[in-house]
C-alpha positions in Angstrom: 8.2 4.2 -22.7 4.0 4.4 -23.1 3.0 4.7 -19.4 5.5 4.3 -16.5 4.9 4.7 -12.8 7.6 7.2 -11.6 9.0 6.5 -7.7 11.0 9.1 -6.1 13.4 7.1 -4.2 15.1 10.6 -2.9 11.5 11.6 -1.2 11.1 8.0 -0.1 14.3 7.6 2.2 13.5 11.4 3.3 9.7 9.8 5.0 11.6 7.1 6.4 14.3 10.1 8.0 11.2 11.4 9.0 9.3 8.4 10.3 12.3 7.0 12.2 12.2 10.7 14.1 8.2 10.6 15.0 9.0 6.9 16.3 11.9 6.8 18.7 13.8 4.1 19.7 11.3 1.8 18.3 11.8 0.2 15.1 10.8 -0.4 11.7 8.6 -3.2 9.9 8.5 -2.1 6.0 5.2 -3.5 4.8 5.8 -4.2 1.4 2.6 -6.0 0.8 0.5 -6.2 -2.8 3.6 -5.4 -4.5 4.7 -2.5 -2.5 1.4 -1.3 -2.7 2.2 -1.0 -6.5 5.4 0.6 -6.6 7.4 -2.7 -7.2 8.0 -5.0 -3.9 11.8 -5.9 -4.3 13.0 -2.7 -5.7 11.2 -1.0 -2.5 12.2 -3.3 -0.4 15.5 -3.0 -1.6 15.4 0.6 -1.1 14.3 0.6 2.1 17.1 -1.8 3.6 19.8 0.9 2.4 17.1 3.2 5.0 18.4 0.6 7.4 15.4 -1.4 7.8 15.8 -5.2 8.3 12.3 -6.2 9.1 9.3 -6.9 6.4 5.5 -7.7 6.0 3.9 -9.6 3.0 0.5 -10.7 2.9 0.7 -14.1 1.3 3.5 -16.9 0.9 4.2 -15.9 -2.7 4.7 -12.5 -1.9 7.4 -13.5 0.7 8.8 -16.7 -1.8 9.4 -13.8 -4.5 11.4 -11.6 -1.7 13.3 -14.6 -1.1 13.9 -15.6 -4.7 15.1 -12.0 -5.4 17.7 -12.3 -2.8 16.1 -10.7 -0.1 18.0 -12.2 3.5 16.0 -10.0 5.9 13.2 -11.1 8.0 9.7 -11.7 6.6 6.3 -11.9 8.3 3.6 -13.2 6.6 0.7 -11.2 7.7 -1.8 -12.5 6.4 -1.4 -15.7 7.9 -1.3 -19.3 6.0 -2.8 -22.5 5.3 -1.3 -25.7 7.0 -0.8 -26.9 3.5 1.4 -24.1 3.0 3.9 -24.4 6.2 6.3 -26.3 4.8 7.5 -24.0 2.1 7.3 -21.1 5.0 10.1 -23.5 6.6 12.0 -23.9 3.6 12.2 -20.0 2.7 12.6 -18.8 6.0 9.6 -16.7 6.7 8.0 -16.1 9.5 4.1 -16.3 10.2 0.9 -14.2 11.1 -0.8 -17.5 14.1 -4.3 -16.6 14.5 -5.4 -20.3 15.2 -4.5 -22.6 18.1 -5.4 -25.3 16.1 -2.5 -24.1 13.8 -0.1 -24.2 16.8 -1.1 -27.8 17.5 0.0 -28.5 13.9 3.3 -26.8 13.6 4.2 -28.4 17.1 2.9 -32.4 16.1 4.6 -32.1 12.4 8.0 -30.0 14.2 8.0 -27.9 11.3 10.1 -24.6 12.0 8.4 -22.0 11.9 8.7 -18.3 13.8 4.8 -17.0 14.8 3.4 -13.9 15.7 0.5 -14.0 17.7 -2.4 -11.7 16.5 -4.3 -10.9 18.8 -8.0 -9.9 18.2 -8.6 -6.2 20.0 -11.7 -5.0 17.5 -10.7 -5.4 13.9 -12.5 -8.3 13.2 -10.5 -10.1 11.1 -7.9 -12.9 12.2 -6.4 -13.0 15.9 -7.1 -14.8 18.9 -9.4 -13.7 21.3 -9.1 -13.7 24.9 -10.1 -17.2 25.3 -8.2 -18.5 22.8 -4.9 -16.0 24.3 -4.9 -18.2 27.3 -5.6 -21.6 25.7 -2.4 -20.7 23.2 -0.2 -19.5 26.7 -0.9 -22.7 28.4 0.3 -25.0 25.6 3.1 -22.8 24.4 3.9 -23.4 28.3 3.2 -26.5 29.0 5.0 -27.9 25.8 7.9 -25.5 26.6 7.3 -24.5 23.0 10.0 -21.3 21.3 8.9 -20.6 18.3 6.6 -17.3 19.4 8.5 -15.0 18.6 6.1 -11.7 18.4 2.3 -10.4 19.2 0.7 -8.0 17.1 -2.9 -6.6 16.7 -4.1 -4.0 13.9 -5.6 -0.4 14.3 -9.1 -0.7 12.4 -9.5 3.4 12.5 -6.1 4.7 13.6 -6.4 7.5 10.8 -10.2 8.4 10.9 -11.3 11.7 12.9 -13.3 12.2 15.8 -13.5 11.2 19.4 -15.6 8.1 19.3 -12.6 6.8 17.0 -9.9 8.1 18.9 -10.9 6.3 22.2 -11.4 3.3 19.9 -8.2 2.9 18.9 -7.2 3.8 22.6 -8.6 0.8 24.0 -7.5 -1.3 21.0 -3.8 -0.2 22.1 -5.0 -0.7 25.8 -5.5 -4.5 25.1 -2.7 -4.6 22.9 -0.6 -3.3 26.0 -1.9 -5.5 28.2 -0.8 -9.1 26.7 1.8 -10.6 28.9 2.8 -14.6 29.7 4.9 -15.9 26.7 8.3 -15.0 27.7 10.0 -15.8 24.2 8.1 -12.6 22.6 11.0 -10.5 21.1 8.7 -8.3 18.8 5.6 -6.7 19.8 3.7 -4.3 17.1 0.7 -2.5 16.9 1.1 0.5 14.9 0.5 0.9 11.5 0.6 3.9 9.4 -2.3 5.8 11.2 -1.2 4.4 14.7 2.1 5.7 14.3 1.2 9.3 12.9 -1.8 10.1 16.5 -0.9 7.6 18.9 3.0 6.8 18.8 3.0 7.8 22.5 0.7 5.3 23.9 1.8 1.6 23.0 4.8 -0.3 24.6 5.6 -1.5 21.5 9.5 -2.5 20.0 8.5 -2.3 16.4 6.0 0.1 14.5 4.4 -1.3 10.3 5.3 1.6 8.1 2.9 1.3 4.8 1.4 3.8 2.3 3.0 6.3 4.8 6.2 6.0 3.4 5.0 7.5 0.1 3.6 10.9 1.9 -0.2 9.9 2.8 -2.0 7.9 4.6 -6.0 7.7 5.0 -7.4 10.1 2.4 -4.6 12.5 3.1 -1.4 14.1 2.3 1.0 13.6 5.0 2.3 17.5 6.6 6.2 17.3 7.0 6.1 14.7 4.2 6.7 14.1 0.9 5.2 12.6 -2.4 6.5 9.4 -4.2 4.5 8.8 -6.6 3.9 9.8 -10.0 1.7 8.0 -13.1 2.6 8.9 -16.2 1.4 8.4 -19.9 2.1 9.8 -23.1 0.4 11.7 -25.9 -0.8 9.3 -28.7 -2.5 10.8 -31.3 -4.2 14.6 -31.7 -6.9 15.2 -34.1 -9.7 18.4 -35.1 -13.0 17.2 -35.5 -14.4 17.7 -38.7 -18.1 17.7 -37.6 -19.7 17.2 -34.2 -18.6 13.9 -32.9 -19.8 11.8 -29.7 -16.3 10.7 -27.9 -16.1 7.2 -26.6 -18.0 4.1 -25.5 -22.0 4.4 -24.8 -21.3 8.3 -26.4 -21.5 9.5 -23.2 -19.7 13.0 -23.9 -20.5 15.0 -27.7 -17.7 17.7 -28.9 -18.0 20.5 -31.3 -16.6 20.8 -35.1 -13.5 22.0 -35.0 -13.0 20.5 -31.2 -9.7 19.4 -30.8 -9.0 16.0 -29.2 -5.9 14.6 -27.7 -6.1 10.4 -27.4 -3.4 9.2 -24.7 -1.7 6.4 -24.2 -2.8 4.8 -20.9 -6.4 3.1 -20.2 -8.0 1.4 -17.2 -6.3 -1.8 -17.6 -3.4 1.1 -16.9 -4.9 1.5 -13.6 -7.0 4.6 -14.8 -10.1 4.7 -13.1 -13.2 5.4 -14.9 -15.6 7.6 -13.4 -16.1 11.3 -12.5 -17.0 11.4 -16.1 -16.4 14.6 -18.2 -15.2 16.1 -14.5 -11.7 14.7 -14.1 -8.6 16.4 -15.8 -4.6 15.2 -16.5 -1.7 17.6 -16.9 0.7 18.5 -19.7 3.4 20.4 -18.6 1.4 22.1 -15.6 -1.8 22.6 -17.5 -5.0 20.7 -16.6 -7.0 19.3 -19.5 -10.1 17.4 -19.0 -10.8 13.8 -19.6 -13.9 13.7 -22.4 -16.0 10.3 -22.8 -15.5 6.8 -20.6 -11.7 5.6 -20.1 -11.1 3.2 -22.7 -8.8 0.2 -21.9 -6.0 1.3 -23.1 -6.4 4.8 -24.0 -8.1 7.8 -22.2 -9.0 10.8 -24.6 -8.5 14.7 -23.6 -10.1 17.9 -24.7 -7.1 20.2 -25.9 -8.7 24.0 -25.9 -8.3 25.8 -29.2 -6.1 28.4 -27.1 -3.7 25.9 -26.4 -3.2 23.4 -29.5 0.1 24.6 -30.3 1.3 23.7 -26.6 0.4 19.7 -27.1 2.1 17.4 -29.6 2.3 13.6 -29.8 4.6 12.5 -27.7 4.0 14.8 -25.1 4.6 13.7 -21.3 1.6 13.3 -19.1 0.9 13.5 -15.9 -2.1 11.3 -14.9 -2.1 11.0 -10.6 0.9 13.2 -9.1 0.6 15.5 -6.3 -3.2 15.7 -6.7 -4.1 12.0 -6.1 -5.4 12.6 -2.8 -8.1 15.0 -4.3 -8.6 12.5 -7.6 -9.4 9.5 -5.4 -12.1 11.1 -4.0 -13.4 12.6 -7.0 -13.3 9.5 -7.7 -15.5 8.0 -4.8 -12.3 5.5 -4.2 -9.4 5.8 -2.0 -5.4 6.5 -3.0 -5.1 2.8 -1.7 -7.3 1.1 -4.6 -5.7 3.1 -6.8 -1.8 2.6 -6.5 -2.3 -1.1 -6.1 -4.7 -1.0 -8.9 -2.0 0.2 -11.6 -1.4 -3.0 -13.9 1.7 -4.5 -13.7 2.3 -3.6 -17.7 2.7 0.3 -16.4 7.0 0.0 -16.3 8.4 1.0 -12.6 11.0 3.9 -12.9 13.1 4.8 -10.0 14.3 8.2 -9.9 16.3 9.9 -7.4 15.9 14.1 -7.9 
């Protein structure tokens, strides 16, 4: 393999066990949207099923269809909602949807579309969800028409993973608004806590499910979570090594110059694979647990490192290189981005390898 992403399934299962301990008698909705944060939605879903999880959530209709076509029979909720013209496909694939428009409920009813819905309520995220006035309209319509297809209610916490007293009060207010929802008797699933909410607010909501996303990989916000284990390692190999015969500008833009006699290693990964450009001449990769500085701009398919002369015998062509590992959080900060953006940006041409060790 040229470049690959290792997913440690043993650590994943360990993290899920620790999350179960945290949430008490609540159950888990496994968030496998965006290709399971880049780790492979079908494979991660199957691993989570082994952990006893039987409810999953995606962002789009196509993501739900992918799981169904892969043989996943468990409950699947489309958190991002769907357009009216997609509802027949939702029905065909037995998917559940987020409902955030009164008009869509009317459309479903009048067209006799057999789709189960989770009512998304606006509590302070400002994204999707019905406001308090629309909630009352929906309750009235549901009860007048004796509808039974609204089986869930949820909201999303916007700053549950952030520090600070203001953020704590804001999150608790969101949870309070959620807790106060009532009036639809057919609701079976109540979920408000996301990854950050699980870690900080698990005793404050009246939900019976939680949504477990990036925290299952040992990360939340921009931090590793104490007591959980890293799951992700992004790897490549040394493709080429040369000793410079003269002073040489390295890579596009000539923003790094190395001296005659310096040793340059070329790694078989670039920004098209998901290794972010940025932090020029500061970011490092690891070979045999030693750090090597990336020099010059990262190319689309390759990047270059400087190999100190005293380590020239330590690095050979074909040597394994760790691009992101337990330093993922630190590298995200150095690059001015987020762990979420880094791992979801790892290209599909990068092979996902599932290990248990």
